[in-house]
N, CA, C and O atoms as a DFTB+ gen file, in Angstrom:
396 C
 N C O
     1  1      95.519     148.002      12.291
     2  2      96.640     147.304      13.541
     3  2      97.679     148.218      14.304
     4  3      98.297     149.002      13.585
     5  1      97.925     148.231      15.485
     6  2      98.620     149.128      16.149
     7  2      99.680     149.300      15.743
     8  3      99.937     148.304      15.068
     9  1     100.628     150.074      15.726
    10  2     101.972     150.524      15.787
    11  2     102.665     151.130      16.697
    12  3     102.386     152.312      16.898
    13  1     103.508     150.637      17.317
    14  2     104.353     150.957      18.112
    15  2     104.777     152.415      18.125
    16  3     104.841     152.850      16.975
    17  1     105.050     153.202      18.942
    18  2     105.064     154.324      19.095
    19  2     106.651     154.957      18.775
    20  3     107.084     155.782      17.971
    21  1     107.134     154.286      19.624
    22  2     108.939     154.521      19.388
    23  2     109.583     153.755      18.325
    24  3     110.689     154.153      17.960
    25  1     109.093     152.754      17.782
    26  2     109.941     152.270      16.560
    27  2     109.197     152.399      15.479
    28  3     109.627     152.123      14.359
    29  1     108.060     152.814      15.697
    30  2     106.801     152.431      14.698
    31  2     106.643     151.210      13.727
    32  3     106.198     151.158      12.580
    33  1     107.314     149.934      14.821
    34  2     106.917     148.433      14.280
    35  2     105.225     148.445      14.063
    36  3     104.469     148.828      14.956
    37  1     104.822     148.034      12.930
    38  2     103.028     147.811      12.447
    39  2     103.097     146.361      13.338
    40  3     103.924     145.466      13.163
    41  1     101.949     146.380      14.388
    42  2     101.752     144.947      15.280
    43  2     101.324     143.940      14.178
    44  3     100.955     144.456      13.123
    45  1     101.316     142.597      14.253
    46  2     100.119     141.547      13.062
    47  2      98.815     141.761      13.659
    48  3      98.472     142.532      14.555
    49  1      98.162     140.921      12.979
    50  2      96.987     140.678      13.636
    51  2      97.263     139.973      14.934
    52  3      97.090     140.617      15.969
    53  1      97.687     138.679      15.007
    54  2      97.913     137.254      15.532
    55  2      98.775     137.936      16.842
    56  3      98.583     137.219      17.824
    57  1      99.453     138.817      17.091
    58  2     100.120     139.469      17.667
    59  2      99.319     140.497      19.022
    60  3      99.335     140.395      20.249
    61  1      98.643     141.501      18.041
    62  2      97.823     141.850      18.825
    63  2      96.460     140.920      19.421
    64  3      95.995     141.246      20.513
    65  1      96.058     140.159      18.920
    66  2      94.996     138.869      19.692
    67  2      95.731     138.754      20.777
    68  3      95.529     139.102      21.941
    69  1      96.719     138.157      20.189
    70  2      97.333     137.343      21.699
    71  2      97.614     138.135      23.040
    72  3      97.476     137.610      24.144
    73  1      98.099     139.695      22.815
    74  2      98.057     140.248      23.736
    75  2      97.084     141.037      24.363
    76  3      97.164     141.563      25.473
    77  1      96.061     141.081      23.479
    78  2      94.855     142.092      24.010
    79  2      94.122     141.860      25.296
    80  3      93.234     142.650      25.616
    81  1      94.423     140.846      26.052
    82  2      94.150     140.683      27.324
    83  2      94.902     141.377      28.749
    84  3      94.573     141.424      29.934
    85  1      96.080     141.876      27.962
    86  2      97.265     141.780      29.022
    87  2      97.212     143.705      29.213
    88  3      97.607     144.237      30.250
    89  1      96.681     144.486      28.064
    90  2      96.522     145.868      27.707
    91  2      96.805     146.558      29.087
    92  3      97.652     147.449      29.155
    93  1      96.269     146.246      29.920
    94  2      96.065     146.914      31.382
    95  2      97.131     147.407      32.067
    96  3      96.990     148.515      32.584
    97  1      98.379     146.716      32.214
    98  2      99.572     146.667      32.903
    99  2     100.491     147.344      31.438
   100  3     101.549     147.973      31.461
   101  1      99.992     147.110      30.725
   102  2     101.315     147.587      29.345
   103  2     101.527     146.546      28.805
   104  3     101.156     145.514      29.365
   105  1     102.280     146.486      27.377
   106  2     102.536     145.379      26.830
   107  2     103.966     145.560      26.506
   108  3     104.391     146.703      26.674
   109  1     104.807     144.657      26.071
   110  2     106.029     145.508      25.351
   111  2     106.087     145.112      24.095
   112  3     105.775     143.948      23.845
   113  1     106.481     145.961      23.084
   114  2     107.049     145.505      21.735
   115  2     107.510     144.610      21.319
   116  3     108.354     143.998      21.974
   117  1     107.145     144.228      20.146
   118  2     107.893     142.326      20.012
   119  2     109.379     143.175      19.300
   120  3     110.403     142.526      19.086
   121  1     109.299     144.573      19.013
   122  2     110.598     144.834      17.948
   123  2     111.464     145.825      18.998
   124  3     112.544     145.457      19.461
   125  1     111.069     146.671      19.206
   126  2     111.666     147.541      20.638
   127  2     111.721     146.646      21.665
   128  3     112.636     145.850      21.458
   129  1     111.134     146.428      22.691
   130  2     110.524     145.820      23.923
   131  2     110.390     147.200      24.463
   132  3     110.918     147.124      25.572
   133  1     109.979     148.403      24.290
   134  2     109.573     149.674      25.232
   135  2     108.196     149.165      25.196
   136  3     107.563     148.485      24.387
   137  1     107.916     149.745      26.405
   138  2     106.369     149.536      26.537
   139  2     105.233     150.529      26.156
   140  3     105.242     151.759      26.208
   141  1     104.393     149.796      25.815
   142  2     103.138     150.089      25.199
   143  2     101.633     150.044      25.882
   144  3     101.166     149.033      26.407
   145  1     100.962     151.302      25.784
   146  2      99.750     151.218      26.340
   147  2      98.582     151.561      25.337
   148  3      98.875     152.032      24.238
   149  1      97.143     151.319      25.716
   150  2      96.212     151.799      25.268
   151  2      96.256     153.172      25.244
   152  3      96.835     153.810      26.124
   153  1      95.437     153.917      23.883
   154  2      95.735     155.047      24.205
   155  2      94.031     155.679      24.772
   156  3      93.117     154.871      24.605
   157  1      93.720     156.817      25.296
   158  2      92.471     157.362      25.940
   159  2      91.423     156.697      24.723
   160  3      90.476     156.008      25.101
   161  1      91.648     156.944      23.220
   162  2      90.585     157.017      22.626
   163  2      90.480     155.353      21.866
   164  3      89.802     154.974      20.912
   165  1      91.186     154.814      22.503
   166  2      91.218     153.438      21.889
   167  2      90.384     152.817      23.059
   168  3      89.313     152.234      22.890
   169  1      91.002     153.010      24.268
   170  2      89.621     152.780      25.260
   171  2      88.343     153.138      25.806
   172  3      87.669     152.654      26.715
   173  1      88.159     154.216      24.940
   174  2      86.779     154.504      24.696
   175  2      85.985     153.567      23.645
   176  3      84.797     153.250      23.596
   177  1      87.280     153.187      22.679
   178  2      86.088     152.560      21.775
   179  2      86.170     151.224      21.815
   180  3      85.783     150.544      20.865
   181  1      86.745     150.630      23.053
   182  2      86.867     149.527      23.621
   183  2      85.151     148.747      24.126
   184  3      84.369     147.800      24.044
   185  1      85.529     150.353      24.772
   186  2      84.401     150.185      25.955
   187  2      82.705     150.522      24.821
   188  3      81.647     149.895      24.873
   189  1      82.897     151.141      24.352
   190  2      81.727     151.306      23.210
   191  2      81.579     150.146      22.404
   192  3      80.480     149.868      21.925
   193  1      82.791     149.299      22.172
   194  2      82.075     148.319      21.313
   195  2      81.299     147.124      22.279
   196  3      80.420     146.328      21.950
   197  1      81.950     147.314      23.548
   198  2      81.355     146.320      24.930
   199  2      80.160     146.700      24.831
   200  3      79.347     145.876      24.413
   201  1      79.667     148.162      25.212
   202  2      78.025     148.493      25.257
   203  2      77.470     147.899      24.307
   204  3      76.540     147.144      24.591
   205  1      77.909     148.074      22.767
   206  2      76.807     148.019      21.776
   207  2      76.533     146.293      21.900
   208  3      75.421     145.794      21.722
   209  1      77.824     145.473      22.253
   210  2      77.429     144.275      22.601
   211  2      76.271     144.140      23.147
   212  3      75.174     143.787      22.715
   213  1      76.716     144.519      24.314
   214  2      75.565     144.386      25.293
   215  2      74.231     144.389      25.324
   216  3      73.451     143.714      25.996
   217  1      73.987     145.529      24.229
   218  2      72.844     146.449      24.229
   219  2      71.946     145.291      23.007
   220  3      70.783     144.893      23.078
   221  1      73.105     144.959      21.844
   222  2      72.543     144.070      20.919
   223  2      72.000     142.587      21.865
   224  3      70.926     142.005      21.713
   225  1      72.706     142.359      22.492
   226  2      72.209     140.904      23.378
   227  2      70.685     140.911      24.425
   228  3      69.900     140.014      24.734
   229  1      70.745     142.210      24.716
   230  2      69.633     142.511      25.563
   231  2      68.451     142.847      24.371
   232  3      67.364     142.280      24.486
   233  1      68.675     143.746      23.267
   234  2      67.756     143.419      22.285
   235  2      67.291     142.039      21.851
   236  3      66.123     141.659      21.942
   237  1      68.302     141.318      21.370
   238  2      67.746     140.269      21.321
   239  2      66.675     139.425      22.240
   240  3      65.694     138.749      21.926
   241  1      67.244     139.732      23.445
   242  2      66.697     138.676      24.412
   243  2      65.247     139.392      24.746
   244  3      64.302     138.634      24.962
   245  1      65.056     140.642      24.792
   246  2      63.637     141.644      24.339
   247  2      62.575     140.894      23.319
   248  3      61.425     140.539      23.580
   249  1      63.410     140.739      21.892
   250  2      62.597     140.332      20.915
   251  2      61.798     138.793      20.855
   252  3      60.715     138.522      20.337
   253  1      62.838     137.834      21.643
   254  2      62.091     136.417      21.577
   255  2      63.123     135.823      23.030
   256  3      64.163     136.271      23.512
   257  1      62.311     134.708      23.371
   258  2      62.390     134.087      24.391
   259  2      63.756     133.369      24.323
   260  3      63.930     132.525      23.445
   261  1      64.829     133.690      25.290
   262  2      66.358     132.908      24.794
   263  2      66.451     131.892      25.919
   264  3      66.314     132.202      27.103
   265  1      66.700     130.621      25.471
   266  2      66.648     129.506      26.665
   267  2      68.541     129.803      26.855
   268  3      69.307     130.722      26.562
   269  1      68.643     128.728      27.370
   270  2      70.040     129.057      28.449
   271  2      71.403     128.708      27.302
   272  3      72.500     129.263      27.347
   273  1      70.981     127.650      26.308
   274  2      71.731     127.214      25.327
   275  2      71.809     128.877      24.360
   276  3      72.885     129.474      24.391
   277  1      70.862     129.375      23.719
   278  2      70.787     130.353      22.569
   279  2      71.616     131.211      23.764
   280  3      72.779     131.472      23.458
   281  1      71.359     131.477      24.512
   282  2      71.959     132.682      25.262
   283  2      73.652     132.584      25.324
   284  3      74.484     133.477      25.162
   285  1      73.775     131.590      25.530
   286  2      75.173     130.909      25.604
   287  2      75.891     131.072      24.242
   288  3      77.023     131.555      24.218
   289  1      75.428     130.783      23.402
   290  2      75.817     131.037      21.991
   291  2      75.493     132.351      21.329
   292  3      76.072     132.644      20.283
   293  1      74.858     132.933      21.715
   294  2      74.735     134.372      21.508
   295  2      75.639     135.069      22.167
   296  3      76.131     136.119      21.753
   297  1      75.925     134.480      23.311
   298  2      77.420     135.794      24.199
   299  2      78.321     135.086      23.342
   300  3      78.446     135.929      22.453
   301  1      79.197     133.902      22.916
   302  2      79.956     133.466      22.504
   303  2      80.245     134.264      21.547
   304  3      81.065     135.177      21.641
   305  1      79.378     133.891      20.214
   306  2      79.337     134.674      18.986
   307  2      79.873     136.382      19.340
   308  3      80.983     136.837      19.063
   309  1      78.966     136.973      19.881
   310  2      78.899     138.623      20.405
   311  2      80.620     139.031      20.564
   312  3      81.267     139.976      20.113
   313  1      81.026     137.780      21.468
   314  2      82.143     137.893      22.255
   315  2      83.124     137.507      21.032
   316  3      83.991     138.351      20.806
   317  1      83.120     136.407      20.241
   318  2      84.007     136.552      18.843
   319  2      83.962     137.636      18.040
   320  3      85.016     138.014      17.528
   321  1      82.931     138.227      17.823
   322  2      83.057     139.784      16.882
   323  2      83.979     140.810      17.312
   324  3      84.689     141.556      16.639
   325  1      83.823     140.697      18.658
   326  2      84.440     141.757      19.472
   327  2      85.827     141.428      19.077
   328  3      86.421     142.121      18.251
   329  1      86.505     140.122      19.785
   330  2      87.261     140.391      19.757
   331  2      88.156     140.143      18.014
   332  3      89.331     140.391      17.747
   333  1      87.337     139.722      17.326
   334  2      87.880     140.117      15.440
   335  2      88.031     141.689      14.904
   336  3      88.576     142.099      13.880
   337  1      87.289     142.486      16.063
   338  2      87.494     143.869      15.325
   339  2      88.341     144.529      16.505
   340  3      89.210     145.200      15.948
   341  1      88.432     144.605      17.477
   342  2      89.163     145.287      18.678
   343  2      90.376     145.308      17.741
   344  3      90.214     146.247      16.962
   345  1      91.477     144.692      17.504
   346  2      92.984     145.077      16.761
   347  2      92.675     145.873      15.888
   348  3      93.571     146.710      15.787
   349  1      91.576     146.116      14.949
   350  2      91.700     146.912      14.167
   351  2      91.495     148.076      14.506
   352  3      91.946     149.005      13.837
   353  1      90.630     148.308      15.836
   354  2      90.709     150.145      16.605
   355  2      91.720     150.231      17.333
   356  3      91.778     151.339      17.865
   357  1      92.621     149.503      17.625
   358  2      93.833     149.795      18.677
   359  2      94.654     150.677      17.925
   360  3      95.184     150.671      16.814
   361  1      94.553     151.729      19.281
   362  2      96.089     152.264      19.225
   363  2      96.906     152.275      20.518
   364  3      96.451     152.114      21.650
   365  1      98.298     152.510      20.150
   366  2      99.143     152.143      21.016
   367  2     100.244     153.679      21.447
   368  3     100.656     154.414      20.549
   369  1     100.522     153.891      22.718
   370  2     101.373     155.218      22.960
   371  2     102.193     154.408      24.189
   372  3     101.865     153.341      24.707
   373  1     103.633     155.446      24.563
   374  2     104.263     155.098      25.094
   375  2     103.874     155.627      26.341
   376  3     104.722     155.345      27.188
   377  1     102.737     156.416      26.892
   378  2     102.625     157.117      27.702
   379  2     101.310     156.444      28.455
   380  3     100.263     156.445      27.808
   381  1     101.303     155.974      29.541
   382  2      99.909     155.270      30.287
   383  2      98.889     156.337      30.669
   384  3      99.131     157.379      31.279
   385  1      97.662     155.896      30.194
   386  2      96.839     157.249      30.277
   387  2      95.543     156.239      31.059
   388  3      95.589     155.010      30.994
   389  1      94.661     156.828      31.629
   390  2      93.796     156.132      32.117
   391  2      92.254     156.910      32.046
   392  3      92.108     158.130      32.126
   393  1      91.302     156.049      31.900
   394  2      89.728     156.346      31.520
   395  2      89.567     157.312      32.177
   396  3      88.475     157.880      32.184
């Protein structure tokens, strides 16, 4: 779980899931209210996870014919897996970094 660099507050899993889509512009720590950003390492890990999920989907598509319904179900399943894993590999910093 991410930890605030300023006050060392350890975020809960639910807090991390809630703000997961708002990391681009930084988010405020629920404890000290200082703005926090994803570290470069965390950004690279998130991109890697996304690419692995895309590779898995294309691998499944290669091995079998995917109908529209099963394709949508695969995408939903892979997105859920990614959303469940991402909070555990998220690290925060008080300095804005770009990839």
